[in-house]
N, CA, C and O of each residue as an XYZ file, in Angstrom:
348
protein
N      24.586     -9.173     19.655
C      23.947     -8.204     20.081
C      24.481     -6.670     18.698
O      25.653     -6.318     18.558
N      23.699     -6.258     18.170
C      23.876     -5.413     17.332
C      23.386     -4.248     17.905
O      22.583     -4.169     18.835
N      23.986     -3.235     17.213
C      24.009     -1.694     18.227
C      22.059     -1.342     17.774
O      21.899     -0.200     18.205
N      21.164     -1.648     17.369
C      20.364     -1.650     16.845
C      19.307     -2.125     18.045
O      18.257     -1.566     18.361
N      20.018     -3.552     18.726
C      19.171     -4.222     19.990
C      19.416     -3.697     20.934
O      18.652     -3.717     21.899
N      20.790     -2.947     20.927
C      21.205     -2.188     22.231
C      20.496     -0.992     22.832
O      20.486     -0.523     23.970
N      19.593     -0.471     21.088
C      18.926      0.824     21.658
C      17.538      0.435     21.820
O      16.534      1.024     22.222
N      17.747     -0.576     21.445
C      16.240     -0.960     21.853
C      15.858     -1.455     23.052
O      14.732     -1.488     23.548
N      17.025     -1.885     23.529
C      16.692     -2.298     24.829
C      16.906     -1.692     26.121
O      16.451     -2.065     27.202
N      17.909     -0.383     25.789
C      18.228      0.875     26.280
C      16.519      1.577     26.106
O      15.753      1.683     27.064
N      16.356      1.778     25.423
C      15.134      2.535     25.823
C      13.927      1.396     26.240
O      13.244      1.774     27.193
N      13.653      0.405     25.822
C      12.696     -0.572     26.806
C      12.518     -0.747     28.553
O      11.583     -1.011     29.308
N      14.186     -0.394     28.724
C      14.576     -0.165     30.033
C      14.439      1.138     30.690
O      14.188      1.234     31.892
N      14.598      2.106     29.937
C      14.336      3.786     30.310
C      12.997      3.926     30.019
O      12.886      5.151     30.049
N      12.093      3.563     29.802
C      10.554      3.518     29.668
C      10.325      2.744     30.731
O       9.160      3.048     30.989
N      10.746      1.704     31.766
C      10.738      0.730     32.672
C      10.879      1.527     33.285
O      10.017      2.406     33.316
N      12.122      1.624     34.137
C      12.924      2.820     35.191
C      11.700      4.009     34.971
O      10.833      4.199     35.823
N      11.767      4.648     33.897
C      10.588      6.222     33.997
C       9.255      5.642     34.816
O       8.888      6.020     35.929
N       8.711      4.764     34.094
C       7.192      4.204     34.753
C       7.397      3.918     36.497
O       6.506      4.150     37.314
N       8.436      3.501     36.764
C       8.483      2.777     38.047
C       8.797      4.126     38.611
O       8.132      4.334     39.626
N       9.664      5.196     38.257
C      10.084      6.277     39.337
C       8.466      6.894     39.496
O       7.794      6.952     40.526
N       8.097      7.329     38.100
C       6.587      8.140     38.740
C       5.666      6.955     39.545
O       5.174      6.950     40.673
N       5.662      6.364     38.896
C       4.453      5.311     40.388
C       4.686      5.382     41.860
O       3.854      5.403     42.768
N       6.239      5.422     41.920
C       6.946      5.352     43.251
C       6.473      7.023     43.630
O       5.594      7.216     44.470
N       7.101      8.089     42.972
C       6.683      8.679     43.617
C       5.248      9.455     44.126
O       4.988     10.200     45.071
N       4.486      8.906     43.041
C       2.874      8.990     43.284
C       2.607      8.273     44.588
O       1.990      8.900     45.449
N       3.085      6.753     44.894
C       2.876      6.311     46.146
C       3.528      6.819     47.375
O       3.067      6.931     48.511
N       4.667      7.094     46.917
C       5.496      8.395     48.689
C       4.370      9.336     48.607
O       3.886      9.377     49.738
N       3.482     10.392     47.535
C       3.149     11.729     48.172
C       2.031     10.563     48.664
O       2.172     10.391     49.874
N       1.149      9.857     48.203
C      -0.097      9.301     48.761
C       0.239      8.771     50.452
O      -0.322      9.168     51.474
N       1.103      7.974     50.347
C       1.451      7.607     51.765
C       2.129      8.525     52.304
O       1.446      9.189     53.084
N       3.520      8.948     52.197
C       3.785     10.372     53.210
C       3.125     11.417     53.095
O       2.547     11.795     54.114
N       2.997     12.126     52.011
C       2.035     13.344     51.796
C       1.119     13.332     52.767
O       1.133     13.884     53.867
N      -0.035     12.344     52.030
C      -1.076     12.549     52.419
C      -1.344     12.050     54.257
O      -1.830     12.841     55.064
N      -0.916     10.632     54.627
C      -0.821      9.887     55.903
C      -0.003     10.592     56.533
O       0.255      9.897     57.516
N       0.918     12.067     56.659
C       1.579     12.292     57.927
C       2.061     14.088     57.436
O       1.760     15.106     58.060
N       2.751     14.008     56.344
C       2.407     15.687     56.041
C       1.280     16.588     56.592
O       1.181     17.212     57.649
N       0.508     16.455     55.583
C      -0.991     17.115     55.247
C      -2.473     16.627     56.081
O      -3.636     16.969     55.865
N      -1.915     15.724     57.072
C      -2.984     15.057     57.247
C      -3.938     15.771     58.580
O      -4.863     15.247     59.200
N      -3.327     17.163     58.749
C      -4.026     17.865     59.777
C      -5.350     18.959     58.653
O      -6.294     19.673     58.992
N      -4.910     18.679     57.608
C      -5.883     19.755     56.440
C      -6.399     18.712     56.077
O      -7.572     18.918     55.766
N      -6.062     17.550     55.945
C      -7.005     16.326     54.946
C      -7.871     15.820     56.258
O      -8.859     15.333     55.709
N      -8.036     15.679     57.490
C      -8.379     15.876     58.533
C      -9.808     16.526     58.758
O     -10.726     16.106     59.462
N      -9.736     17.901     57.805
C     -10.700     18.418     57.580
C     -12.570     17.522     57.664
O     -13.567     17.433     58.381
N     -11.965     17.039     56.303
C     -12.817     15.931     55.867
C     -13.128     14.443     56.185
O     -12.420     13.651     56.807
N     -14.185     14.266     55.696
C     -14.804     12.775     56.379
C     -14.510     11.689     55.500
O     -14.318     12.078     54.348
N     -14.416     10.527     55.653
C     -14.676      9.652     54.427
C     -15.247      8.393     55.454
O     -14.779      8.058     56.542
N     -16.317      7.869     54.785
C     -16.692      6.780     55.793
C     -17.236      6.956     57.183
O     -17.780      6.127     57.913
N     -16.949      8.301     57.392
C     -17.005      8.438     59.209
C     -16.132      8.762     59.705
O     -16.271      9.540     60.649
N     -14.774      8.314     59.301
C     -13.457      8.839     59.965
C     -12.729      9.825     58.475
O     -12.768      9.943     57.250
N     -12.081     10.358     59.777
C     -11.283     11.498     59.320
C     -10.388     11.851     57.989
O      -9.248     11.534     58.329
N     -10.348     12.208     57.024
C      -9.210     11.442     55.515
C      -8.033     11.498     56.088
O      -7.444     10.464     55.774
N      -7.118     12.406     57.022
C      -5.672     11.927     56.992
C      -5.552     10.655     57.447
O      -4.908      9.820     56.813
N      -6.272     10.329     58.800
C      -6.072      9.197     59.389
C      -6.583      8.054     57.968
O      -5.777      7.157     57.722
N      -7.638      8.106     57.257
C      -7.989      7.063     56.062
C      -7.039      6.646     55.391
O      -6.738      5.457     55.287
N      -6.205      8.005     54.622
C      -5.110      7.915     53.911
C      -4.095      7.349     54.880
O      -3.361      6.567     54.277
N      -3.750      7.468     56.297
C      -2.519      6.766     56.569
C      -2.879      5.411     56.628
O      -2.046      4.626     56.177
N      -4.185      4.836     57.191
C      -4.814      3.125     57.537
C      -4.887      2.703     55.532
O      -4.359      1.762     54.938
N      -5.402      3.382     55.206
C      -6.292      2.233     54.160
C      -5.908      2.952     53.063
O      -5.608      2.257     52.093
N      -5.832      4.052     52.935
C      -5.628      4.790     51.300
C      -4.394      4.575     50.603
O      -4.411      4.530     49.373
N      -3.232      4.425     51.300
C      -1.875      4.361     51.187
C      -2.012      2.745     50.537
O      -1.686      2.424     49.394
N      -2.495      1.978     51.430
C      -2.386      0.368     50.627
C      -3.717      0.024     49.485
O      -3.812     -1.068     48.924
N      -4.642      1.101     49.285
C      -5.140      0.963     48.175
C      -4.427      1.551     46.849
O      -4.250      1.067     45.730
N      -4.125      2.661     47.371
C      -3.383      3.173     45.956
C      -2.321      2.353     45.606
O      -2.234      2.211     44.387
N      -1.200      1.564     46.475
C       0.064      0.515     46.375
C      -1.047     -0.582     44.934
O      -0.889     -0.912     43.759
N      -2.166     -0.775     46.077
C      -2.334     -1.788     45.137
C      -2.646     -1.423     43.310
O      -2.050     -1.831     42.313
N      -3.814     -0.507     43.453
C      -3.803      0.123     42.141
C      -2.240      0.512     41.349
O      -2.220      0.369     40.126
N      -1.393      0.831     41.808
C      -0.600      1.274     40.956
C       0.483     -0.222     40.908
O       1.597     -0.091     40.400
N       0.112     -1.409     41.391
C       0.387     -2.853     41.347
C       0.096     -2.737     39.802
O       0.837     -2.743     38.819
N      -1.283     -2.628     39.968
C      -2.351     -3.372     38.745
C      -1.554     -2.250     37.787
O      -0.671     -2.790     37.121
N      -1.630     -1.339     37.652
C      -1.387     -0.206     36.568
C      -0.122     -0.223     36.325
O       0.302      0.344     35.318
N       0.931     -1.031     37.408
C       2.139     -1.214     36.316
C       2.131     -2.638     35.757
O       2.899     -2.839     34.817
N       1.307     -3.759     36.232
C       1.227     -5.011     34.894
C       1.250     -4.371     33.720
O       2.109     -4.339     32.838
N      -0.208     -3.670     33.854
C      -0.776     -3.664     32.455
C       0.070     -2.772     31.637
O       0.377     -3.007     30.468
N       0.537     -1.420     32.521
C       1.292     -0.848     31.610
C       2.147     -1.415     31.150
O       2.039     -1.543     29.930
N       3.268     -1.974     31.724
C       3.696     -3.330     31.308
C       3.510     -4.151     30.153
O       4.401     -4.454     29.359
N       2.989     -4.301     30.129
C       2.503     -5.120     29.053
C       1.986     -4.619     27.414
O       1.861     -5.212     26.342
N       1.773     -3.211     27.881
C       1.704     -2.771     26.624
C       3.068     -1.987     26.319
O       3.109     -1.487     25.195
N       4.132     -1.807     27.091
C       5.503     -1.532     26.404
C       5.978     -2.556     26.004
O       6.660     -2.589     24.980
N       5.692     -3.697     26.796
C       6.896     -5.531     26.172
C       5.942     -5.297     24.397
O       6.557     -5.097     23.349
N       4.131     -5.411     24.511
C       4.359     -5.505     23.180
C       5.009     -4.042     21.779
O       5.391     -3.954     20.612
N       4.768     -3.270     22.888
C       5.417     -2.144     21.895
C       6.657     -2.180     21.676
O       7.073     -1.396     20.823
N       8.038     -3.450     22.636
C       9.158     -3.320     22.343
C       9.305     -5.363     21.835
O      10.309     -6.041     22.055
N       8.226     -5.792     21.276
C       8.160     -6.917     20.802
C       8.823     -8.010     21.816
O       9.271     -9.011     21.256
N       8.964     -7.939     23.488
C       9.377     -8.588     24.022
C       8.172     -9.466     24.875
O       8.273    -10.008     25.976
N       7.112     -9.407     24.043
C       6.038    -10.011     25.475
C       6.267    -11.828     24.816
O       6.739    -12.466     23.875
N       5.511    -11.981     26.167
C       5.272    -13.575     25.909
C       4.501    -14.231     24.990
O       4.470    -15.462     24.976
């Protein structure tokens, strides 16, 4: 493996780790922040007849997690193509 390949591999993993960290922060903010920390402020609003804080604690964090999974797969496919490591 020459130095160019090493740099390319390092850049690939840096992008991958950066993407994972951003998505994990978003997931933490939604699940912990909206479901626990800001529940009282969010409960002033309703969605589908339920208080918004309760909805985030029960459903919103799950929907957010699913959206993150699909976004990660889509984004990693683009990164794989960018670094020519796609199948």
